KOLRO-344602 format. One record per atom (N, C-alpha, C): residue number from 1; residue in one letter; atom name; x, y, z. Coordinates in nm, 3 decimals. Atoms other than C-alpha are relative to their C-alpha. Example, Ala and Ser with C-alpha at 12.3 -4.5 7.8 and 13.67 -1.06 7.14 Angstrom:
2
NODE  pos  code  site  east  north  up
NODE  1  A  N  0.089  -0.119  0.000
NODE  1  A  CA  1.230  -0.450  0.780
NODE  1  A  C  0.090  0.120  0.000
NODE  2  S  N  -0.082  -0.119  -0.006
NODE  2  S  CA  1.367  -0.106  0.714
NODE  2  S  C  -0.077  0.109  0.073
// end
This chain:
101
NODE  pos  code  site  east  north  up
NODE  1  F  N  0.034  -0.132  -0.009
NODE  1  F  CA  0.014  0.009  -0.002
NODE  1  F  C  0.069  0.118  0.002
NODE  2  K  N  -0.102  -0.100  -0.008
NODE  2  K  CA  0.289  0.235  0.094
NODE  2  K  C  0.045  0.042  -0.123
NODE  3  A  N  -0.062  -0.010  0.114
NODE  3  A  CA  0.471  0.171  -0.213
NODE  3  A  C  -0.106  0.068  -0.117
NODE  4  L  N  0.102  -0.076  0.103
NODE  4  L  CA  0.158  0.257  -0.431
NODE  4  L  C  -0.033  0.121  0.028
NODE  5  V  N  0.021  -0.128  -0.035
NODE  5  V  CA  0.097  0.565  -0.255
NODE  5  V  C  0.126  0.089  -0.050
NODE  6  L  N  -0.116  -0.077  0.046
NODE  6  L  CA  0.452  0.688  -0.285
NODE  6  L  C  0.031  0.015  -0.141
NODE  7  E  N  -0.042  -0.011  0.120
NODE  7  E  CA  0.483  0.593  -0.633
NODE  7  E  C  -0.090  0.084  -0.090
NODE  8  N  N  0.074  -0.081  0.091
NODE  8  N  CA  0.167  0.757  -0.766
NODE  8  N  C  -0.070  0.152  0.059
NODE  9  Y  N  0.074  -0.132  -0.048
NODE  9  Y  CA  0.077  1.080  -0.537
NODE  9  Y  C  0.008  0.123  -0.083
NODE  10  M  N  -0.036  -0.122  0.085
NODE  10  M  CA  0.235  1.329  -0.774
NODE  10  M  C  -0.086  -0.041  -0.115
NODE  11  R  N  0.095  0.037  0.108
NODE  11  R  CA  0.023  1.161  -1.059
NODE  11  R  C  -0.152  0.048  0.000
NODE  12  V  N  0.159  0.015  -0.036
NODE  12  V  CA  -0.301  1.216  -0.927
NODE  12  V  C  -0.033  0.163  0.033
NODE  13  D  N  0.047  -0.149  -0.053
NODE  13  D  CA  -0.506  1.558  -0.848
NODE  13  D  C  -0.070  -0.022  0.136
NODE  14  N  N  0.076  -0.017  -0.139
NODE  14  N  CA  -0.688  1.459  -0.546
NODE  14  N  C  0.016  -0.154  0.065
NODE  15  V  N  0.017  0.119  -0.066
NODE  15  V  CA  -0.734  1.170  -0.293
NODE  15  V  C  -0.069  -0.090  -0.050
NODE  16  G  N  0.094  0.097  0.056
NODE  16  G  CA  -1.022  1.039  -0.481
NODE  16  G  C  0.076  -0.100  -0.081
NODE  17  E  N  -0.090  0.052  0.119
NODE  17  E  CA  -0.793  0.959  -0.768
NODE  17  E  C  0.119  -0.114  0.059
NODE  18  L  N  -0.093  0.094  -0.088
NODE  18  L  CA  -0.555  0.788  -0.542
NODE  18  L  C  -0.077  -0.114  0.055
NODE  19  A  N  0.065  0.110  -0.041
NODE  19  A  CA  -0.796  0.582  -0.377
NODE  19  A  C  -0.049  -0.116  -0.103
NODE  20  K  N  0.059  0.089  0.133
NODE  20  K  CA  -0.939  0.448  -0.726
NODE  20  K  C  0.125  -0.048  -0.033
NODE  21  L  N  -0.139  0.095  0.043
NODE  21  L  CA  -0.558  0.345  -0.809
NODE  21  L  C  0.008  -0.121  0.093
NODE  22  S  N  -0.060  0.118  -0.078
NODE  22  S  CA  -0.530  0.139  -0.493
NODE  22  S  C  -0.140  -0.113  0.000
NODE  23  H  N  0.085  0.084  0.002
NODE  23  H  CA  -0.861  -0.024  -0.578
NODE  23  H  C  -0.108  -0.024  0.116
NODE  24  M  N  0.079  0.017  -0.152
NODE  24  M  CA  -1.055  0.059  -0.231
NODE  24  M  C  -0.094  0.119  -0.032
NODE  25  G  N  0.093  -0.117  -0.042
NODE  25  G  CA  -1.359  0.255  -0.142
NODE  25  G  C  0.075  0.100  0.071
NODE  26  R  N  -0.062  -0.110  -0.070
NODE  26  R  CA  -1.265  0.580  -0.026
NODE  26  R  C  0.016  -0.004  0.155
NODE  27  S  N  -0.006  -0.030  -0.146
NODE  27  S  CA  -1.352  0.545  0.339
NODE  27  S  C  0.096  -0.105  0.058
NODE  28  H  N  -0.096  0.094  -0.054
NODE  28  H  CA  -1.168  0.219  0.351
NODE  28  H  C  0.156  0.056  -0.039
NODE  29  F  N  -0.140  -0.036  0.032
NODE  29  F  CA  -0.864  0.388  0.170
NODE  29  F  C  0.048  0.097  0.115
NODE  30  D  N  -0.035  -0.099  -0.097
NODE  30  D  CA  -0.866  0.688  0.421
NODE  30  D  C  0.037  -0.094  0.125
NODE  31  E  N  -0.019  0.061  -0.147
NODE  31  E  CA  -0.878  0.441  0.725
NODE  31  E  C  0.150  -0.093  -0.030
NODE  32  V  N  -0.134  0.076  0.022
NODE  32  V  CA  -0.577  0.233  0.580
NODE  32  V  C  0.111  0.105  -0.009
NODE  33  F  N  -0.088  -0.097  0.042
NODE  33  F  CA  -0.407  0.560  0.465
NODE  33  F  C  0.052  0.070  0.140
NODE  34  K  N  -0.014  -0.027  -0.134
NODE  34  K  CA  -0.432  0.684  0.827
NODE  34  K  C  0.097  -0.086  0.084
NODE  35  K  N  -0.080  0.121  -0.073
NODE  35  K  CA  -0.310  0.350  0.985
NODE  35  K  C  0.145  0.007  -0.056
NODE  36  E  N  -0.111  0.020  0.052
NODE  36  E  CA  -0.025  0.367  0.748
NODE  36  E  C  0.095  0.131  0.032
NODE  37  F  N  -0.103  -0.128  0.010
NODE  37  F  CA  0.122  0.734  0.747
NODE  37  F  C  -0.049  0.092  0.112
NODE  38  G  N  0.027  -0.071  -0.149
NODE  38  G  CA  -0.052  0.865  1.072
NODE  38  G  C  -0.068  0.139  -0.038
NODE  39  L  N  0.046  -0.133  0.013
NODE  39  L  CA  -0.221  1.152  0.895
NODE  39  L  C  -0.129  -0.042  -0.100
NODE  40  S  N  0.081  0.022  0.104
NODE  40  S  CA  -0.545  1.190  0.669
NODE  40  S  C  0.080  0.020  -0.143
NODE  41  P  N  -0.044  -0.009  0.125
NODE  41  P  CA  -0.486  1.163  0.299
NODE  41  P  C  0.018  0.128  -0.043
NODE  42  G  N  0.031  -0.162  0.067
NODE  42  G  CA  -0.580  1.519  0.230
NODE  42  G  C  0.119  0.076  0.075
NODE  43  Q  N  -0.125  -0.079  -0.065
NODE  43  Q  CA  -0.312  1.650  0.515
NODE  43  Q  C  0.112  -0.042  -0.058
NODE  44  W  N  -0.132  0.047  0.049
NODE  44  W  CA  -0.052  1.423  0.390
NODE  44  W  C  0.016  0.056  -0.129
NODE  45  M  N  -0.043  -0.078  0.124
NODE  45  M  CA  -0.081  1.536  0.032
NODE  45  M  C  0.015  0.148  -0.023
NODE  46  L  N  -0.014  -0.138  -0.016
NODE  46  L  CA  -0.092  1.878  0.127
NODE  46  L  C  0.168  0.031  0.062
NODE  47  Q  N  -0.149  -0.022  -0.061
NODE  47  Q  CA  0.236  1.849  0.334
NODE  47  Q  C  0.102  -0.064  -0.101
NODE  48  Q  N  -0.089  0.075  0.134
NODE  48  Q  CA  0.410  1.653  0.008
NODE  48  Q  C  -0.026  0.127  -0.070
NODE  49  T  N  -0.004  -0.134  0.105
NODE  49  T  CA  0.299  1.965  -0.210
NODE  49  T  C  0.070  0.107  0.074
NODE  50  A  N  -0.068  -0.130  -0.073
NODE  50  A  CA  0.422  2.216  0.063
NODE  50  A  C  0.188  -0.053  -0.009
NODE  51  K  N  -0.172  0.057  0.003
NODE  51  K  CA  0.775  1.996  0.076
NODE  51  K  C  0.023  0.034  -0.146
NODE  52  H  N  -0.051  -0.036  0.133
NODE  52  H  CA  0.795  2.025  -0.315
NODE  52  H  C  -0.006  0.119  -0.037
NODE  53  V  N  -0.009  -0.146  0.023
NODE  53  V  CA  0.715  2.371  -0.350
NODE  53  V  C  0.088  0.079  0.072
NODE  54  R  N  -0.111  -0.034  -0.042
NODE  54  R  CA  0.954  2.461  -0.106
NODE  54  R  C  0.135  -0.028  -0.048
NODE  55  Y  N  -0.129  0.013  0.040
NODE  55  Y  CA  1.234  2.273  -0.253
NODE  55  Y  C  -0.001  0.063  -0.150
NODE  56  H  N  -0.016  -0.069  0.132
NODE  56  H  CA  1.134  2.402  -0.602
NODE  56  H  C  0.036  0.151  0.004
NODE  57  L  N  -0.019  -0.119  -0.009
NODE  57  L  CA  1.139  2.747  -0.506
NODE  57  L  C  0.123  0.046  0.077
NODE  58  S  N  -0.136  -0.011  -0.042
NODE  58  S  CA  1.484  2.707  -0.330
NODE  58  S  C  0.083  0.001  -0.098
NODE  59  E  N  -0.101  -0.011  0.091
NODE  59  E  CA  1.624  2.648  -0.654
NODE  59  E  C  0.035  0.100  -0.067
NODE  60  P  N  -0.032  -0.086  0.065
NODE  60  P  CA  1.834  2.900  -0.827
NODE  60  P  C  -0.101  0.042  -0.149
NODE  61  G  N  0.075  -0.052  0.115
NODE  61  G  CA  1.614  3.096  -1.098
NODE  61  G  C  -0.154  -0.061  0.013
NODE  62  A  N  0.125  0.016  -0.006
NODE  62  A  CA  1.291  2.951  -0.968
NODE  62  A  C  -0.082  0.096  -0.006
NODE  63  T  N  0.096  -0.136  0.028
NODE  63  T  CA  0.981  3.169  -1.061
NODE  63  T  C  -0.147  -0.071  0.076
NODE  64  I  N  0.120  0.027  -0.053
NODE  64  I  CA  0.643  3.176  -0.914
NODE  64  I  C  -0.083  -0.064  -0.097
NODE  65  S  N  0.085  0.055  0.106
NODE  65  S  CA  0.475  3.105  -1.243
NODE  65  S  C  0.034  -0.147  -0.027
NODE  66  D  N  -0.052  0.165  0.019
NODE  66  D  CA  0.689  2.766  -1.298
NODE  66  D  C  -0.057  -0.067  0.132
NODE  67  A  N  0.050  0.070  -0.105
NODE  67  A  CA  0.599  2.661  -0.958
NODE  67  A  C  -0.160  -0.020  0.005
NODE  68  M  N  0.172  0.011  0.015
NODE  68  M  CA  0.211  2.724  -1.022
NODE  68  M  C  -0.038  -0.099  -0.104
NODE  69  I  N  0.001  0.078  0.094
NODE  69  I  CA  0.233  2.542  -1.332
NODE  69  I  C  0.017  -0.161  0.056
NODE  70  K  N  -0.063  0.130  -0.023
NODE  70  K  CA  0.444  2.262  -1.198
NODE  70  K  C  -0.098  -0.107  0.123
NODE  71  F  N  0.088  0.071  -0.093
NODE  71  F  CA  0.190  2.197  -0.892
NODE  71  F  C  -0.168  0.021  -0.016
NODE  72  N  N  0.166  0.008  0.026
NODE  72  N  CA  -0.132  2.254  -1.074
NODE  72  N  C  -0.082  0.129  0.096
NODE  73  F  N  0.070  -0.086  -0.056
NODE  73  F  CA  -0.236  2.574  -0.894
NODE  73  F  C  -0.050  0.086  -0.140
NODE  74  N  N  0.077  -0.054  0.123
NODE  74  N  CA  -0.509  2.748  -1.100
NODE  74  N  C  0.004  0.138  -0.012
NODE  75  S  N  -0.005  -0.150  0.013
NODE  75  S  CA  -0.451  3.125  -1.006
NODE  75  S  C  0.104  0.029  0.097
NODE  76  P  N  -0.115  -0.058  -0.087
NODE  76  P  CA  -0.200  3.351  -0.841
NODE  76  P  C  -0.058  -0.015  0.166
NODE  77  T  N  0.062  -0.033  -0.138
NODE  77  T  CA  -0.452  3.416  -0.544
NODE  77  T  C  -0.011  -0.137  0.045
NODE  78  H  N  0.009  0.131  -0.054
NODE  78  H  CA  -0.494  3.025  -0.495
NODE  78  H  C  0.151  -0.010  0.071
NODE  79  F  N  -0.128  0.025  -0.040
NODE  79  F  CA  -0.122  2.990  -0.479
NODE  79  F  C  0.056  0.084  0.106
NODE  80  T  N  -0.010  -0.082  -0.091
NODE  80  T  CA  -0.077  3.274  -0.277
NODE  80  T  C  -0.043  -0.041  0.134
NODE  81  R  N  0.088  0.066  -0.123
NODE  81  R  CA  -0.339  3.133  -0.005
NODE  81  R  C  0.102  -0.120  0.035
NODE  82  F  N  -0.082  0.121  -0.041
NODE  82  F  CA  -0.157  2.808  -0.014
NODE  82  F  C  0.148  0.048  0.063
NODE  83  C  N  -0.144  -0.021  -0.057
NODE  83  C  CA  0.197  2.954  0.066
NODE  83  C  C  -0.021  0.089  0.137
NODE  84  K  N  -0.007  -0.045  -0.132
NODE  84  K  CA  0.064  3.194  0.336
NODE  84  K  C  -0.053  -0.104  0.123
NODE  85  Q  N  0.059  0.115  -0.086
NODE  85  Q  CA  -0.125  2.867  0.482
NODE  85  Q  C  0.123  -0.057  0.063
NODE  86  Q  N  -0.087  0.110  -0.025
NODE  86  Q  CA  0.165  2.638  0.479
NODE  86  Q  C  0.144  0.077  0.033
NODE  87  F  N  -0.113  -0.084  -0.030
NODE  87  F  CA  0.470  2.885  0.512
NODE  87  F  C  -0.004  0.136  0.062
NODE  88  G  N  0.017  -0.120  -0.061
NODE  88  G  CA  0.330  3.204  0.663
NODE  88  G  C  0.058  0.140  -0.071
NODE  89  C  N  -0.057  -0.099  0.076
NODE  89  C  CA  0.436  3.411  0.382
NODE  89  C  C  -0.049  -0.005  -0.128
NODE  90  T  N  0.048  0.018  0.157
NODE  90  T  CA  0.362  3.512  0.014
NODE  90  T  C  0.099  -0.088  -0.075
NODE  91  P  N  -0.094  0.066  0.101
NODE  91  P  CA  0.556  3.327  -0.267
NODE  91  P  C  0.107  0.049  -0.038
NODE  92  T  N  -0.146  -0.063  0.032
NODE  92  T  CA  0.789  3.598  -0.344
NODE  92  T  C  0.064  0.025  0.122
NODE  93  E  N  -0.064  -0.002  -0.153
NODE  93  E  CA  0.854  3.640  0.043
NODE  93  E  C  0.100  -0.133  0.018
NODE  94  L  N  -0.029  0.149  -0.023
NODE  94  L  CA  0.905  3.243  0.040
NODE  94  L  C  0.144  -0.021  -0.089
NODE  95  I  N  -0.128  0.018  0.071
NODE  95  I  CA  1.165  3.274  -0.246
NODE  95  I  C  0.112  0.084  0.046
NODE  96  A  N  -0.132  -0.074  -0.050
NODE  96  A  CA  1.367  3.545  -0.107
NODE  96  A  C  0.076  -0.078  0.120
NODE  97  K  N  -0.075  0.055  -0.108
NODE  97  K  CA  1.413  3.355  0.229
NODE  97  K  C  0.060  -0.128  -0.030
NODE  98  L  N  -0.077  0.144  0.037
NODE  98  L  CA  1.493  3.019  0.057
NODE  98  L  C  0.112  0.019  -0.063
NODE  99  Q  N  -0.078  -0.010  0.055
NODE  99  Q  CA  1.705  3.151  -0.171
NODE  99  Q  C  0.146  0.087  0.066
NODE  100  E  N  -0.142  -0.034  -0.099
NODE  100  E  CA  1.938  3.353  0.096
NODE  100  E  C  0.056  -0.062  0.076
NODE  101  L  N  -0.075  0.090  -0.085
NODE  101  L  CA  2.010  3.068  0.284
NODE  101  L  C  0.121  -0.054  -0.060
// end
């Protein structure tokens, strides 16, 4: 189960698609997932996205628009809200913080 999740979570748009790939009903998937990963699937996927966004934006030359496309954010407002919730700052501020390290 864990290998299936780790191999496919970046290929799907949401938890429901991941559950379908596992050939499980959503509630059973959620139960097995929480047992295996210690978080709900939605929380875990959000954490993974945040981790990947942070890494991507730390790369020299990274742009907000590239990150939005790569991680399927449909508007600058949505991406800014995500960054403020996950990192406590705007995407521009995050890039500045990460690239000064």
